[in-house]
C-alpha positions as CSV (number, residue, x, y, z in Angstrom):
1,X,-41.1,-38.2,-117.5
2,X,-44.6,-35.7,-117.5
3,X,-44.8,-32.3,-116.6
4,X,-47.1,-30.2,-114.6
5,X,-47.3,-26.2,-114.8
6,X,-49.0,-23.6,-112.6
7,X,-51.9,-22.2,-115.0
8,X,-49.9,-19.1,-116.1
9,X,-49.5,-16.3,-118.7
10,X,-46.8,-14.9,-120.9
11,X,-47.4,-11.5,-122.6
12,X,-47.3,-11.4,-126.4
13,X,-45.5,-8.9,-126.2
14,X,-43.4,-6.0,-123.5
15,X,-44.9,-3.4,-121.9
16,X,-43.0,-1.2,-123.7
17,X,-43.8,-2.7,-127.2
18,X,-47.3,-2.7,-126.2
19,X,-47.6,1.2,-125.2
20,X,-46.5,1.6,-128.5
21,X,-48.7,-0.1,-130.3
22,X,-51.6,1.3,-127.5
23,X,-50.7,4.5,-129.3
24,X,-50.7,3.7,-132.7
25,X,-53.6,1.8,-132.3
26,X,-57.1,3.0,-133.6
27,X,-60.0,4.6,-131.8
28,X,-63.6,5.4,-131.4
29,X,-64.7,7.5,-128.8
30,X,-67.1,6.1,-126.1
31,X,-69.6,8.1,-124.4
32,X,-70.6,7.1,-121.0
33,X,-73.9,6.6,-119.7
34,X,-73.6,8.8,-116.3
35,X,-71.2,11.7,-114.9
36,X,-71.5,14.4,-112.7
37,X,-71.2,17.1,-115.5
38,X,-69.5,18.3,-118.6
39,X,-66.1,20.0,-119.1
40,X,-65.2,22.7,-121.8
41,X,-61.7,22.6,-121.8
42,X,-59.8,25.3,-124.5
43,X,-56.5,23.4,-125.6
44,X,-54.5,24.7,-128.1
45,X,-57.1,26.2,-129.7
46,X,-59.7,23.8,-130.0
47,X,-62.6,23.3,-127.8
48,X,-62.9,19.7,-125.9
49,X,-66.3,18.7,-124.0
50,X,-64.8,16.8,-121.2
51,X,-67.0,14.7,-118.5
52,X,-66.6,15.5,-114.8
53,X,-66.5,12.5,-112.0
54,X,-65.6,13.0,-108.7
55,X,-65.5,10.6,-105.1
56,X,-69.3,10.6,-104.9
57,X,-70.7,11.3,-108.0
58,X,-68.9,8.8,-110.6
59,X,-68.2,7.8,-114.5
60,X,-70.0,4.8,-115.7
61,X,-70.4,3.4,-118.9
62,X,-70.8,-0.3,-120.4
63,X,-68.7,-2.0,-123.1
64,X,-68.6,-4.9,-124.7
65,X,-65.5,-7.2,-124.9
66,X,-63.0,-8.6,-125.7
67,X,-61.9,-4.9,-126.2
68,X,-59.2,-2.4,-125.2
69,X,-61.2,1.1,-123.4
70,X,-58.7,4.1,-123.5
71,X,-59.4,6.6,-121.0
72,X,-57.8,10.3,-121.0
73,X,-57.8,12.1,-117.6
74,X,-57.2,15.4,-116.6
75,X,-57.1,16.5,-112.8
76,X,-58.4,20.0,-111.9
77,X,-55.2,21.8,-110.5
78,X,-55.7,24.2,-108.1
79,X,-55.1,27.6,-109.2
80,X,-52.9,27.9,-106.1
81,X,-50.7,24.2,-107.0
82,X,-47.8,23.1,-109.5
83,X,-48.7,19.4,-109.2
84,X,-50.6,16.8,-107.7
85,X,-51.3,13.0,-106.6
86,X,-54.6,12.0,-107.5
87,X,-56.1,8.2,-108.4
88,X,-58.7,6.7,-110.4
89,X,-60.6,4.0,-108.6
90,X,-62.0,1.1,-111.0
91,X,-64.9,-1.1,-110.2
92,X,-66.3,-3.6,-112.9
93,X,-70.1,-5.1,-112.9
94,X,-70.0,-3.5,-109.2
95,X,-66.7,-5.0,-108.1
96,X,-63.9,-3.1,-107.7
97,X,-60.8,-4.1,-109.8
98,X,-58.1,-1.7,-109.2
99,X,-57.2,1.8,-108.1
100,X,-54.6,3.4,-110.7
101,X,-52.3,6.2,-109.6
102,X,-51.4,9.6,-111.4
103,X,-49.8,12.8,-110.6
104,X,-49.7,15.7,-113.0
105,X,-49.2,19.1,-113.3
106,X,-51.5,21.9,-115.2
107,X,-51.1,21.8,-119.2
108,X,-50.0,25.2,-120.6
109,X,-52.1,27.3,-122.6
110,X,-55.4,24.9,-121.1
111,X,-58.1,26.4,-119.2
112,X,-61.7,25.9,-118.4
113,X,-64.4,27.9,-120.2
114,X,-66.0,28.6,-117.4
115,X,-64.2,30.6,-114.8
116,X,-63.3,28.4,-112.0
117,X,-60.3,28.2,-109.3
118,X,-58.5,25.1,-111.0
119,X,-56.6,24.6,-114.3
120,X,-56.5,21.8,-116.4
121,X,-53.8,18.8,-115.9
122,X,-51.8,16.7,-118.8
123,X,-52.9,14.3,-120.0
124,X,-52.5,11.2,-118.0
125,X,-53.7,7.8,-119.9
126,X,-55.3,4.6,-118.0
127,X,-56.5,1.4,-120.3
128,X,-58.6,-1.3,-119.4
129,X,-58.7,-5.0,-120.9
130,X,-62.2,-5.5,-121.1
131,X,-63.4,-9.9,-120.6
132,X,-65.5,-11.2,-123.3
133,X,-68.9,-10.0,-122.9
134,X,-71.4,-7.0,-121.7
135,X,-70.0,-5.3,-119.2
136,X,-70.5,-2.2,-116.8
137,X,-67.5,0.0,-115.7
138,X,-67.4,2.5,-112.8
139,X,-64.8,5.3,-111.9
140,X,-64.3,7.2,-109.4
141,X,-62.0,10.1,-107.9
142,X,-59.8,8.7,-105.5
143,X,-58.3,11.9,-102.9
144,X,-58.7,15.8,-102.6
145,X,-58.8,16.7,-106.2
146,X,-62.0,15.6,-108.4
147,X,-60.9,14.6,-112.3
148,X,-61.5,14.9,-116.2
149,X,-62.3,12.5,-119.0
150,X,-62.8,11.4,-122.3
151,X,-63.4,7.5,-123.1
152,X,-62.4,5.8,-126.1
153,X,-63.1,1.8,-127.4
154,X,-60.3,0.5,-129.6
155,X,-61.2,0.2,-132.9
156,X,-59.0,-2.6,-133.9
157,X,-60.6,-5.5,-135.5
158,X,-58.6,-8.1,-133.1
159,X,-58.3,-8.1,-129.1
160,X,-54.9,-8.0,-127.7
161,X,-53.9,-11.3,-126.9
162,X,-51.4,-13.1,-124.8
163,X,-50.2,-16.9,-124.5
164,X,-51.6,-18.8,-121.9
165,X,-49.4,-22.4,-120.6
166,X,-51.2,-25.5,-119.6
167,X,-51.6,-26.8,-116.7
168,X,-50.0,-30.5,-118.2
169,X,-48.3,-31.6,-120.6
170,X,-45.5,-34.1,-122.3
171,X,-42.7,-31.9,-123.5
172,X,-40.9,-27.8,-124.7
173,X,-40.9,-27.5,-128.4
174,X,-38.8,-24.4,-128.7
175,X,-39.4,-23.5,-132.7
176,X,-36.5,-20.0,-134.2
177,X,-38.9,-18.3,-136.4
178,X,-36.6,-14.7,-137.5
179,X,-34.9,-14.9,-134.7
180,X,-37.1,-15.2,-132.0
181,X,-37.6,-18.1,-129.7
182,X,-41.2,-19.5,-129.4
183,X,-42.4,-21.5,-126.6
184,X,-45.1,-24.6,-128.0
185,X,-45.9,-27.7,-126.1
186,X,-45.4,-31.2,-127.9
187,X,-48.4,-33.6,-128.3
188,X,-48.4,-37.1,-129.4
189,X,-50.9,-40.4,-129.8
190,X,-49.1,-40.8,-126.7
191,X,-48.5,-37.9,-124.5
192,X,-52.4,-35.0,-124.7
193,X,-51.8,-31.7,-123.0
194,X,-54.1,-30.5,-120.5
195,X,-55.4,-27.1,-120.5
196,X,-57.1,-25.1,-117.7
197,X,-59.2,-21.6,-118.7
198,X,-62.3,-19.3,-117.0
199,X,-64.9,-18.2,-120.2
200,X,-66.8,-17.2,-121.5
201,X,-63.8,-16.1,-123.6
202,X,-62.3,-18.0,-127.0
203,X,-58.9,-19.7,-127.2
204,X,-56.8,-19.8,-130.3
205,X,-55.0,-22.8,-131.0
206,X,-51.6,-22.4,-133.2
207,X,-50.5,-26.0,-133.8
208,X,-47.4,-27.0,-136.0
209,X,-47.1,-30.3,-137.1
210,X,-43.6,-31.7,-137.0
211,X,-42.2,-33.5,-140.3
212,X,-39.7,-36.4,-140.3
213,X,-37.3,-37.9,-142.7
214,X,-40.7,-39.8,-143.9
215,X,-43.0,-36.9,-144.9
216,X,-42.8,-34.9,-147.8
217,X,-45.6,-32.3,-149.1
218,X,-49.0,-32.1,-147.2
219,X,-50.5,-33.9,-144.8
220,X,-53.0,-33.9,-142.5
221,X,-53.7,-34.3,-139.1
222,X,-56.6,-34.2,-136.3
223,X,-56.3,-32.7,-133.2
224,X,-59.2,-33.7,-130.6
225,X,-60.9,-32.1,-127.8
226,X,-62.6,-32.8,-124.9
227,X,-63.5,-32.3,-121.4
228,X,-65.2,-34.0,-118.3
229,X,-69.0,-35.3,-119.9
230,X,-68.4,-33.3,-123.0
231,X,-68.5,-35.4,-126.4
232,X,-64.7,-35.1,-127.9
233,X,-65.0,-32.2,-130.7
234,X,-61.7,-33.5,-134.1
235,X,-60.4,-30.7,-135.4
236,X,-58.8,-31.9,-139.2
237,X,-55.8,-29.9,-140.6
238,X,-53.9,-29.5,-143.4
239,X,-50.4,-28.6,-143.7
240,X,-46.8,-28.3,-145.5
241,X,-43.6,-28.0,-143.9
242,X,-42.7,-24.5,-143.2
243,X,-40.0,-22.4,-144.9
244,X,-38.9,-20.5,-142.1
245,X,-39.6,-21.9,-139.0
246,X,-37.3,-24.4,-137.3
247,X,-36.6,-26.6,-134.2
248,X,-33.8,-25.5,-132.0
249,X,-32.7,-28.3,-130.4
250,X,-33.2,-31.0,-133.4
251,X,-32.4,-31.2,-136.4
252,X,-34.5,-34.4,-137.3
253,X,-37.8,-32.7,-137.5
254,X,-38.9,-30.0,-139.9
255,X,-41.9,-27.6,-138.5
256,X,-44.6,-27.5,-140.5
257,X,-46.4,-24.3,-141.8
258,X,-48.7,-22.8,-138.7
259,X,-52.1,-23.4,-138.7
260,X,-54.6,-22.2,-135.8
261,X,-58.7,-23.0,-134.6
262,X,-60.8,-21.3,-132.6
263,X,-62.2,-22.9,-129.2
264,X,-65.2,-20.8,-128.4
265,X,-65.3,-21.5,-124.3
266,X,-68.4,-21.1,-122.1
267,X,-68.9,-18.9,-118.5
268,X,-67.6,-21.1,-116.3
269,X,-64.0,-22.6,-115.0
270,X,-63.5,-25.7,-118.2
271,X,-59.9,-28.4,-118.2
272,X,-59.4,-29.3,-121.7
273,X,-57.4,-32.3,-123.2
274,X,-56.3,-31.8,-126.8
275,X,-54.8,-34.8,-128.4
276,X,-53.4,-35.9,-131.1
277,X,-55.9,-38.4,-133.1
278,X,-54.3,-39.0,-136.6
279,X,-51.6,-38.2,-138.4
280,X,-48.4,-39.9,-139.7
281,X,-46.8,-37.4,-137.7
282,X,-44.2,-38.4,-134.5
283,X,-45.6,-35.2,-132.7
284,X,-47.7,-32.0,-132.8
285,X,-46.6,-28.9,-131.3
286,X,-49.3,-26.4,-129.8
287,X,-49.5,-23.5,-128.1
288,X,-52.6,-21.2,-127.1
289,X,-53.7,-17.9,-127.1
290,X,-56.7,-15.6,-125.3
291,X,-58.0,-12.1,-125.4
292,X,-56.4,-10.2,-122.4
293,X,-59.1,-9.2,-121.1
294,X,-60.0,-12.8,-120.6
295,X,-57.0,-13.6,-118.0
296,X,-59.5,-11.3,-114.9
297,X,-62.5,-13.6,-115.9
298,X,-63.4,-15.4,-112.6
299,X,-65.6,-18.9,-112.0
């Protein structure tokens, strides 16, 4: 029986793991295009330059995706307050994306170089996953209190990826790799896998050939990718049996070593059919990934 699955996504890692990865990632400073004013803050014996924004005077910047942007925010805490709540409204290309709410208290041993009636709040971080292409962002303060910020862009060469579930598939193949369960989708010569995606983006297609008892050593297979009114693309791949991955529910097959190819997706909504064109194997396990920021693409 063929199964149908509504388009969905599965995070590659848990939120806690992502937070650890984010804190350990390499970042490069990103200068805003416009802002209300510069703010000089003395923190722990060093002077830092932040960029000020309010509800009426936003901070704006442009960045090329896919990438990730880290925003260090410090709310301006009045001298007569010990804690405050504030928000940051985020718009992309003129469209509101989300409002992030935070709370903070004054940072010890930190003060503004220019005299005023505020103290710098402790850092509260905001992360933005930027979709493929060039995008303009606008930050506005929400509530009574203005905000100072510094911007950083991820210096990693590879954007964070999330798995993308296909719309149609025949069955699921669960594989074990170092005590981890991996969900793949089974493709055969008779049953294809159909994926809906909104571009612009790039799809990483992970494949593992399923070896049976008659297959030995290196094997070749061809994956066809087609969409309506577009010529089919063919990907020829060579593989050998994996030494570390096994099937959870079947002893009669051995998963092949991981092989992948990249598929560029133009702007707009697309439906791709993936099919197994030429192989001696009975099936192919396939899994799809796209940059995290591209999940918010609109047709």
